[in-house]
N, C-alpha and C positions, 0 to 999 in steps of 0.2 A: 504494500500500500504506500501511498505518497508519504505517510508519516512513519514508515518502517515498523509499524506495529502489527501488521497482519500479512499472512501469506495467502495467495489465491491460486487454486488449482482447478483446472477443468477435469471432470471425471465422467466416465461412462463407457459403454461398449457399443458396438455396431447394432446390436439387437435392441437396445433400450435407449430411452431418452437420457440425456445427460444433464449435467448441472455443474455447479461450482461448490467447492469446499473452501471455506474461509476460516483460517486458523488464527486465533489471537495469540501472539507470541508471549504476551505478559501472563495470561492466566491459563493458556492451553485450551480454552473453550473452542468449540468447532460449530460452524453454522453451515447448513447445506441449503443451497438454492436450486430447486429443480427447474430445468428448462426443457420445453417440448422441442424435440428435434435434436440433432447431433451438433454440438458446438465445439469450436476449437480456438486456440490462440487468444485467450482472454488477456486483457490489460486494464489496469486502473486508469480511467480518464481523470478522475479526481477521487477524493476520499470516499464519496458516496456512490460513484457510478463506475460500472464495469462495461467495457466494450468487448465484443467478440465477433468471430466469423461464424456464420451459420452454415452447416453442411446440408441442411434441409433445403435451403434456397441457395444455389451456387452463387458465390460472390456477394452475399448479403452481410452487411455490417450492421450489427444490432448493439443496443446498449440496455442496461438494466440498472435502475436505481435501487440501492439496497433497502431504502425505506418503503418502496412500493412493491418491489419484486415483480413488476409487470414489464416484460421486455418491450422495447420500442425499436422499430427498424429505423436506423439512421439513413441508410442508403442501400441501393442495389447497384453494384458495379456492372458496367457493360463489358466486363472482362470475364472470360471463362477461366476461372482460377484453377491453378494446380494446387490441390489441397494437401499435397505431400510437402509443400514448401511453406514454411511458417512466414506469414507476413511480418515485416519488420517495421514497427511503429517508430516514428520520430520522437526525439526527446520531449517535444512540445505536445505530443499525443494528438496532433491534428492532421498528420499525414502518415502514409504508410507505403511500403514497397511491397508489391505483389508480383508473383510469377503467373503468367497466363497468356491468353491470346484473344485478339479481337476477331470475331467471325471466324474465317478459315485461315487467318494469317498465322505466321510462325510464332512460336512461343517467345515472349520477351518479358523483361522486367519493367514494370510501370510504377511510377510514383503517383499516387492518387491522394486527394484530400478527403477529409471525413465526409464531405458531401458527395463523393463519388466522381469528382472531376479529375480527368487524367491530366497531370501536370507535365509529365515527360516520360520517355521510355529510355531504357539503358540497353544498348546493343553495341558491341565493339568488334571490329575486325571484319574482313571480307567473308569469313566463314560463319558469320552471325553467332559467334560464340556467346553463350549466356554468361553474364557476370556471376561470380561466386564469391563467398566470403564477404558479404555485404554488411556494412555498418554505417550508421549516421554519425556525423561529428557531434561532439557534446553540445554545440550551439544549434544543431539541426540545420545548418546552412549547406553542408556538403555531405556527399555520400562516398564512402571508400569501398572499393571492390577490386577483385582480380578477374582477369579474363584472358583467355588464350589469344595471343597476338598473331595476326595473319602474316606479318612480315618477318618475324624472327623465330616463330615456332614455340617460344616460351610462354609462360604465364606471367603477365606483368600486372602492376598495380596502377589503378586509375582513381581519380576523384571526379565527381560530377556535381555541378551546382544546379539543382532542379529549377531554381528561379531564373537562371540565365541560360540553361542548357550547355554551359561551358564544361567541356570534357578536357581533363588534363592527365597526361600520361606521366606517372611518377617514376617508374622504372622502365628500362629498355634493355632486356637481356635475353639471350637464348635459354638461360636457366629459368627456373620457376620460382617466383616469390609468392608465397601463399600465406593465408591466415593473417592478413593485416589487421591492425587494431589501432585506435586513436589513443593518445595519452589523455589523461583526465582534463587537461586544459585545451586539447585539440590542436596544439602547436607542433606535435610530433606524431609519427606513426612507427610502430614496430611490426616486423613480419618475420616469417621463417623462410630460410633459403636453403 
């Protein structure tokens, strides 16, 4: 939770409706909130509201207020989402990165806002390699990821700014640089080579 007092877990099976378990770290109490349909990838929007992706309606982003326990659909994305890929929420909780496709197009990564508007897509190289190892900068202004480069055959690190669509190649090597991550201040990155 935003106040670091509770843990949120989605729970369920393919055969049954799912829900959330919320565990209070101070006293160990547990609360179960049932949700009709299969839900995935929950995140706290604020102290009283949880957003999640519904598997019942592909690409549906919903939210539930803990006080009312009545789910409300925030938006339905016009993207056929790959539900094996966890959407990555921005630090500000108003944008997320999803893997999916528009109509019959090739699968790509999209940055969408909480209202379902597509802000940009991430695709690098002539072979349309999908970005991997994706993470938001701490301030939410840049996205860090790796992708196979078409010119050197290696896996290189890139940053993208969704607001400007500016793509910057950080490494350029026939070797593979993987698992990049931001420093807490967002002024440095580390990666495995």
